[in-house]
C-alpha positions in Angstrom: 6.0 18.5 8.0 4.8 18.9 4.7 1.2 18.9 3.4 2.7 15.4 1.7 5.2 13.9 4.5 2.9 11.4 6.4 5.1 9.1 9.3 2.4 6.2 8.7 -0.7 5.3 6.8 -2.8 6.4 10.1 -2.5 10.4 9.0 -3.8 8.5 5.5 -6.6 6.3 5.9 -7.3 7.4 9.4 -7.1 3.8 11.6 -7.9 1.9 8.2 -5.5 -1.5 9.1 -2.9 -2.3 6.5 -2.5 -5.4 4.7 0.5 -6.6 3.2 -0.2 -8.0 -0.4 2.2 -9.9 -2.9 -0.1 -11.0 -5.4 -3.5 -9.4 -7.1 -5.5 -13.0 -5.5 -3.9 -11.1 -2.5 -5.6 -8.1 -3.4 -8.5 -8.8 -4.0 -8.7 -11.1 -1.2 -8.2 -8.5 0.9 -10.5 -6.1 -1.0 -13.0 -7.8 -0.8 -13.1 -8.7 2.9 -13.0 -5.1 3.9 -15.9 -4.5 1.8 -17.3 -7.1 3.0 -16.8 -5.7 6.9 -17.7 -2.1 5.4 -14.0 -1.0 6.6 -11.4 1.0 4.7 -8.1 -0.7 4.1 -4.4 0.1 3.6 -2.9 -2.4 0.4 0.4 -2.6 1.2 3.6 -4.4 -0.5 6.2 -6.4 0.4 9.0 -4.5 1.8 11.0 -2.9 -0.7 8.8 -3.9 -3.6 9.5 -0.3 -5.2 12.9 -2.1 -6.0 12.0 -5.7 -7.1 8.9 -5.3 -8.2 8.5 -2.1 -9.4 6.2 0.9 -9.7 4.6 -0.5 -13.0 3.4 -4.0 -11.8 2.1 -2.2 -8.5 -0.3 -0.1 -10.6 -1.2 -2.7 -12.2 -2.0 -4.8 -9.0 -4.0 -2.2 -7.6 -6.0 -1.3 -11.0 -7.0 -4.5 -11.4 -7.9 -5.0 -7.7 -10.4 -2.0 -7.9 -11.6 -3.1 -10.9 -12.1 -6.4 -9.3 -14.0 -4.9 -6.4 -15.3 -1.6 -7.1 -17.0 -0.9 -4.2 -13.6 -0.9 -2.0 -12.5 1.6 0.2 -8.6 1.9 0.2 -4.8 3.1 -0.1 -2.4 2.0 -1.7 1.4 1.7 -0.5 4.0 0.9 -2.4 7.0 0.3 -0.6 10.4 2.1 -1.9 12.8 1.1 1.6 15.6 4.2 1.5 16.2 4.5 -2.3 15.7 7.6 -3.8 15.7 6.0 -7.4 12.8 3.5 -7.0 10.7 6.5 -5.0 10.9 8.6 -7.6 10.0 6.0 -10.3 7.0 5.9 -8.0 6.1 9.0 -8.2 6.6 9.7 -12.2 4.4 6.4 -12.4 1.5 8.1 -10.5 1.4 6.2 -7.2 -0.5 8.0 -4.7 1.4 6.8 -1.5 4.7 5.3 -1.1 6.9 4.9 1.9 10.3 6.0 1.8 12.6 6.0 4.3 16.2 7.4 3.2 17.6 10.5 4.5 16.0 13.2 5.7 17.7 15.9 3.1 16.0 13.1 0.4 12.8 13.3 1.9 12.9 16.5 2.0 13.4 16.9 -2.0 10.7 13.8 -3.0 8.4 15.5 -0.4 8.3 18.7 -2.9 8.3 16.5 -5.9 5.2 14.1 -4.2 3.3 17.2 -3.8 3.6 18.8 -7.0 2.8 14.8 -8.2 -0.6 14.8 -5.7 1.4 11.6 -3.9 1.7 11.2 -0.3 5.5 10.8 0.7 5.4 7.9 4.6 8.3 8.3 6.1 7.9 4.8 8.2 6.0 1.4 7.3 2.9 1.2 8.3 2.5 -1.7 10.4 0.8 -4.7 9.1 -2.3 -6.5 10.4 -2.0 -9.1 8.2 1.3 -9.8 5.9 -0.1 -12.9 3.3 3.2 -13.8 2.0 3.0 -16.7 4.6 -0.8 -18.0 1.9 1.3 -16.8 -0.9 -0.4 -20.1 -3.1 -3.7 -20.3 -0.8 -6.5 -20.6 -3.0 -8.8 -17.3 -3.4 -11.7 -18.3 -0.6 -8.7 -19.2 2.5 -6.9 -16.0 1.3 -10.6 -14.1 1.7 -11.3 -16.0 5.2 -8.2 -15.0 6.4 -8.6 -11.5 6.1 -12.2 -11.2 6.7 -11.3 -13.1 10.6 -8.6 -10.4 10.6 -10.7 -7.6 9.9 -13.2 -8.5 12.1 -10.6 -8.6 15.3 -9.7 -5.1 14.7 
């Protein structure tokens, strides 16, 4: 595997738990709980979010989450599924870590492109410790508490 190609989040963030976020409220809750627990985490997009919400939305969410919880230690991973166009758009937009599950020959080319841009390409979606989609409309305290409970069990 190349310097910018990884199998999953473990190679990217050590043993950091991945939390799937679907909104800024989710990201802030996850980052806040992780900071309180003094743990690094991986913010993981919904499956194939690179196709549905796009890299611009993801970057804005990550930037706003970082501004809201500046002491958080995290990696943000955008899932582009097997769509090479979405993966290329993510790399061009400055996304630093993305999932691409497409053909091996395309993985090889995308790895080279990612390496030139300082991005990391994951070829498997990391397992999630928690998916906040089930709590999409929950209030901020409920979200933070759910994240804290999951992180405390790790």
